[in-house]
N, C-alpha and C positions, 0 to 999 in steps of 0.2 A: 504494500500500500504506500502511496505517496504520503509522506508524513509532513507535519508542520515544520519539522526540521529541514526537510527537503525544500519547502517553500522559503523558509528563512534563509537557507544557504543561497538560493538564487537571488533573493532580495539583497543580501549582503554583498554578493559578488557584483551585482549591477551598481549598487551604491559605491562600492570600492572603486569600480572603474570610473564612475562619474567623479568621485572625489580626487582621482588622479589628475583631472584637468581643472585648471584654475577658472576657466570660463566655459560655460555651456551655452551654445547659441541655438535657440529654438526657432525654426522657421515654420510658419503655418502652412500645411499642405492639405487643408480642407478645400472643398470645391471653389469657394469664393476667392480665396487667395491664389489658388492655382490659376484661376481664370485671369487674375491680375498680374501673373508672372512670378509667383513665389518659387516655382521650380528653378527658374533662371537665377533668382537671388540665391537660392540654396547652393546651386552649382558654383556661382561666382564666389560665394563665401569659402567653399571648400578649396577652390583653386587658389584664391588669394592667401588662405592660411598655409597651403602647401608651399606657395611661392615665398612666403615670409619665414617658413620653417617654424611655424607655431603649433605644429601638430601635437606636441607633447603638452601644450598649455590650453589648447582650445579643442572642443569637439562640437561639431555641427550636426543637428539631426532635424528631420521633419517631424512635426507634431500636429495634433488636431487643432481645432478652432480655438483661437486665443480670445475671441469675443468681439473686438471693435471692427466689424466687417467693412464699415465705410472707409477704413484706413488701410485696406488691403493693398499690397501684401504687408503682413504684420510679422515682426521679428522681436523675440524677447532674449535678453541676456541674463543668464543665471550664474551665480546666486545673487547678483546685484538686484534682480527684479526690474531691470530697465526694459521698457517696451518702446519700440520704434514703429511708427506708422505714418504714412505709407513709405515703404522702402523700395528703391529701385536698384538695379544692378550697379549704377554709377555711384551709389551711396556706400557700397561695400568697403572701399579703402578707408573712407573717413570713419566708418563704424569701428573698424579694426584699430585705427589710430587711437580711438578713444577708449579702448578696452582698459578697464581698471582705473580710468580717470573720470572726468566730467562727461556726462552723456552729450551726444550731438543734439544741441538744443532744438534745431529746426525740425528734427524728426521725433523728438522725445515726447512720449505720452506719459505723464507723471503717474507714479503708482498710487498717489493720493487723489487722483482724479475720481470724481464721484462715479464715473462709469465703473470703476473697479471697487471702490470702497463700499458702495451701497448694496453690493451683491453678496449672496450667501450661496456657496456652491456645494451641492451634494452630488447631483447627477453629473455635473460638469467638473467635478473635483480633479479629474485626470486630464481634461481637455487642455491642450496647450502645454502639457508637461510630459506626456509619454508619446513614444512612437507607436501609432496605432497598428503598425504591421509587425511589431515585435512583442511576442507574448511575455518575454522576460521583463520587459519594461512594465507591463501590466502587473505581473507578479510582484515586482519590486515596489509597486504602489499598493500592496496588500491585495492584489487581485487573486481570486480563487481561494483566498483564506476563508471567506464566508461559506463557500461550498464545502470546504474541508470541515469547518466547524459544524455545519449541518449534518454531514455524513458521519462524523466521528463522535459527536456529543449530543445530537438532538434526534427526537423522533418526529414524524410528520406533523403530529398534532401540536407539538411545541413550536414548530416553524410557523404554522398557521396562527397560533396564539400571538407570536411576536408581530406578525403582519397586522392582526386585528388591533393589538395594542398601539401600533404605530398610527392608526387612523388614516393610513394611506387610501386615497380615493383614485380611481382610474383617471389617468391623465389624458385619455383619448378624447374627452369632451363631456361625457355624461356625468362624470364624478361619482360613479357607483363605488361603494366601499369594496376595496380589493379583498380584504380578509373575508368578507361575506361571500364574495364570488368564489374564492378558493375553497371555502367551507362547503359550499353547495356542490362543487365538483368532487371534492374529497369524499362526500357522503353518498354519492350515487351508487357506489358498490360495483360499478362496471369494471370488467377486467381490462378492457382496452380504452384508454383515454388519450386525449391529445392536448398539447400546449400550442397555442398559436400566438405569434407576435405580429401585431398589426403595424406594419411599417409602410402602409399605403397613405402617406402624408400627401394630401391633395389640395389643401387650402392655398389660395393665391397669397403670396407673401410669406408663407410659413416655411421654415427650414430647420425647425428644432430637431426632429427625429433624424433627418439627414445628417445634421452636424454631429449628433451623438454617435450615430453609426460610423461616420467617417473618422471620428476622433477617438472612440473608445469602444470598439465592437465587442471585445471580450466581456465587457461589463454586462451587456445585454444577454450574451450567451450564459453567463454565470447566473443571472437572474432567472432565466428560463429553466436552467437545470435545477435550481433550488425550488422553483415552482413545481417542476415535474416530480421531484422527490416528495414535496408536501402533499400533492393531490393524488399521487399514484400513477403518473403518466410516464411512459418511456419513449415517447416520440414527440418531436416538436417541429413546427414549420414557422419560417419567417416569410411573411408575404410582403414583398418590397416592390415598389414600382420600377419599371425598366428605365425611367428617366433618371434614376440614381445610380449610374454605372460605377462611380467611385465607391459608394457605400456598399454596393453589391460585391465588388472585387475585394474590399477589405473584410467583409463578412465571410466571404468564401475562404480567404486566407486564414482568418481567425478560426473558423471551424476546423480547417485542416490541422492547424497548430494545436488546437485544443484536443483533437482526437489523437494526435501523435504523443501528447503528454498525459493522456488518460483523464483529461477533464471532461471529455465527452466520449460517447461510444459505449462499448461493453465494459463492465466491471470498473466503473469510474473510481479512480484513486485506489484501486485494488479492492473495492467493496463489491457487493452484489447488485448495486444500483446501476442500471443501464439507462442511458438517455442519448438519443440521436436527434440531430437537427438537420432539416433540409431547407433549402431556399426555394421560394416560388416567386417568379416574376409576374407582376401585374402589368396590364397594358395601359395604365394611366386613367382608368375610369374612376371618377370621384366617388361614385356610388359603392365601389368596392371597399371603401373605408367603413361602410356599414357591415357589421360582423356576419350577417347571414349571406350577404352578397359576396363577401370575401370567401366564406366557406364554399359557396357554389363555384367560385373561380378556382380555388385550390383543387376542388374535385374534378376540374376539367370542363365544367359547364359554363354557361353564360353568367356573368356576374350580376345577378338580379336578386333583390331581397326576397325573403320568405316570410310568411306570416308567423308571428310569435304570440303565444306559446305554440310548440315547445321551444324553450330557450336553448342556446348552444350548450349550456352547462348540463342539460339533460339529454338533448339529442342534437349534436352538432356535426362536426366533420365526419363524413362517412357514416353518419347515423350514431356516432358515439359521443359520450360526454366530452366536452371540449372547454378548456379555459382559454379565453382570449383577453389579452391585455396589450396595450401599445408599448412602443419602445421606451418611453420615459418611465412608465410604470415599472417595467422589468428593471430598468437601470437604477431605480431607487432601492431595489431589494438587497443587493450586497451590502450597502451601507446600513440598512435597517438591521440585518442579521449581525453585522459586525459591531454596531453600537447599541443595539437594543431598540425595541419598539417604543419604549418610554422616551428615549432620547429624541426620536423623530417626532413624537407627539408633542414634545416640548417646544417645537418650532411651529409658527403659524398662528391660526386663530382657533377658537373652540371647536369649530366644525370643519375647518379646512386646514389640515395639518401639513407640515413640511414646507417645501419650496415648490416653485413652478418655473419652468424654463419658458422663455418667450423669445420669439423672433420679432425684434423691434424694427419696424420698417416704416416706409412712407416719408413724409416731409419732416424728418427729425434730424438733428445734427449728427447724433451718434447712432447710426444704424448698426445693429449687431445682435449677437446671441447673448442673452442675459439669463441669469437665474436669481430669483429673489424670494424672500420668505413670504408665504401667504399672509395677507393682511397689510402689506405695504400699500401705501396709497397710490392711486393712478398718477397723481401729481408728482410724487417722488420718482416714479419710473420715467415720466415724460420730461420733467424739467431738470432733475438731478442726473439720473443715469443717461437719459437721452440728450440732455443739454438743451432742450427746448426746440422750438420750431426753427427749421432752417430758413435762412434768408430774411429774417426779421418780420415774418408774417404772423398774424394772430392765429392761434389755434381755433379750429372750428369743432372738431370732434375726434374721438379715438375709436377706431373700429376694432372690436375684439370678437373672437370666436369664428373667424373665417367668413365665408360667403353666406353662412346661415346664422351669423351672430348679429350684433347690433352696434349702433353708433352712439357713443356716450358723449354728450355735449360738454363744453368747456366748464360750465358751472357745476358739473358733477365730478370734477377731477379729484376731489378729496375723499371719494369713496374708497374703502379698503378693497383691494383686489382679492376676493375670495368667491367661492361658488355662489353663496347666498346673496351677497351684495350685488354682484353682477346680474343675477337673475331678477332681483327686485326692480332694477331699472330697465329690464327688457333686453338685456344682453346675456351672453354666456361666456364661460371661460374658454370653451372649445379646446383645441389641442395646443394653443399657445400663440397663434398669430396675433400681432398687435400693430395696427396701421394708423399712423398719425396723419390727420387731414387738416389742411390749413384753410384760411378764410376764402381762398380763391376757388375752392371746389364747390360745385353745385351738388347739393344733397340729393336732388332728384336724379342727377346723372349717376351718382354713386349707387343709389338704390337700383337704378336701371341696370348698371353694370353687374351688380351681384345677381340680379334676377336673370340676366342674360346667361350668366354662368350656370345658374340652376336649370335653366331651360336646356342648355347644351349638354349638361351632365345628367339630366333625368334619364333613367333607364327606360321609361315609357311603360312600365308594367302596370301601374295603376292610373286610372283616369284623373283623379284629383290633381296629382302631381304633373302628369304629362300635359293635360289640357289647361289646368289652372295656372301653372307657372307661365305658360305661353300667353294666356290672356292677361295675366298681371303685367308681363313684359310689354304687351301691346298697349295697355292703359298707361304705363309709365312713359312709353314713347310718345303717346298722345299728349300727356301732360308736358313732357319736355319740349314738344313741338308747338306748344301754346294752342292746342286745339281741343283740350278737354274741359268739361264742365264740372260743376259740383256733383252732378249725378254720376259722372265717371269716377270721381274720387270716392263717392259712396260705394259704387260697385267694386272698386279696388279694395276697399276695406272689408267688404262682405266676402270677396274672394279669398282674402288673406285668412279669414276665420275658417272658411270651408276647407281650403287646402291644408291648413294646420290641423284641423280635426279629422280629416278623412283620408289623408295620405297613408300609404302602407308603411313607409320607413322613415327614419330620422331625417333623410335629405328633404323629402317633401314636407314633413311636419315642421321643419325649421326654415324652409325656404322663404316664408313670408317675414321672417324676423327683421331683415334689413328695412323692409317697408314699414312694418309696425313700429320699430324703434325710432325711425326717422320721422314718422308721422307724429309720434309722441312728443318729440323735442324740437322738430323743425317743421311743424305743420304750415307755418307761414310761408315757407319756401314753396311748398306745393300749391297753396292757395294763390300765391302771387302769380302763378303761371296759368291759372284757370281763366276761362272766358265765360260769358253769359250764355245761357241756352239760346240757340238760334244764330249765334255768331260763329265764325269759323276760325278765327286766328287771334292770337294775343299780339298786341303791338310791341315793337322793340322798346318803346318808352314806358311800357307798363300799363298803358291805357287799353281798355277793351274796345274792340270795334263792334 
């Protein structure tokens, strides 16, 4: 059996190797920075270090997302904790000239910058620190120690108890209690069960799950293996969209490495526990983020939702009991087992525990990947971490929850970011997309854009969603074109309620959210574009013809 001593030996060896170098230069090689040229920066750093004969003092390695994506490519110098962004190949000599001295001021992003200081990292604790393609780097960061702890010292019921204690809720959007879901699957008594990781991240502007998989893939594998042990499953699938080739490649390498070192496969760490993981590529259909549609796609069928009940926990993949969680949920598990459920529950609010990863995007100064404690205010995220609206414009709204979420107006910025508070004002947590909208944007245009997304992504299986979203889009277009009346607006509101109540799955049920939330807080923008009955067009000056 692989022992804790074996893991500690690997950890000490990696730390010893790192300690031999005075400076460790980390270059982000996640998708965003790669697109901005980080691979060229990485190569230039290595070549310049060789040229200067600094190989015994400096080591350069590619790491996962460092966070401030608007400054790509991002480079960090350890142990100094110096962050440079954005870095070009031409900056490399100057960066090396300043090693051990004052940072290059024009590139320096201070460590006391609110973007870093206001965050609390659990899921992202290894992002930007480890090489995602080196399993030893993950082990050195206490990776697979939680799986060892589970197999060597705990029984399945004790594992589930810790997850229940943690108060962790599913990070895929609905916020269902993770421990309760695990308990349901564990109690089914079926011989064959499955674990499914939902990595079909489809929200416009969202890149949380992609970044986690690109930056720390072993963490998700470890979380899935622990889940398999807890509920009695020996087979898992990761359903990942084909648009994420880098995440897919790193997952594939990670699975192979984990199998070679007995962290996955038969007789894990020399025990009788077996757990295998396979990858399944999705074709990019948004509806496949819905768990029953995802199951249908893994089974080889068309990705359309199925009526529930029965729920996947009772009758899921191939008709068997199935536990489905998303990437971020599984990525929380190793830390919960390592530190205890009570530790996790001490973070956040009374009903929303732990942290949440967000993809902060839109017209904000500091676009990037962030992780914050539940309960932090939306204002702290936008103004402190995000640095406020880019270009000196006034904030109009913050859109959370993806295309089926809601728009939160400026005067609600002080609400705490948790499941309950967001729901109270007509939005949702969703999987973590957060888009900042400034005063120049038309709210009707935004609602129409998200409805257009829902129309194109509707699978068409149920009439309320297929027809209802199309009709809502038509009415929004009519309002935008200055041809709608108060009667049309009333019809739009009525349709929202019908689609919400009658659609088969979550996509249709939540598709009206952008309209309902913007009508709640920005109704005047809709009404300003209406015309009187019998007229045909709204004048450009705002007068009705």
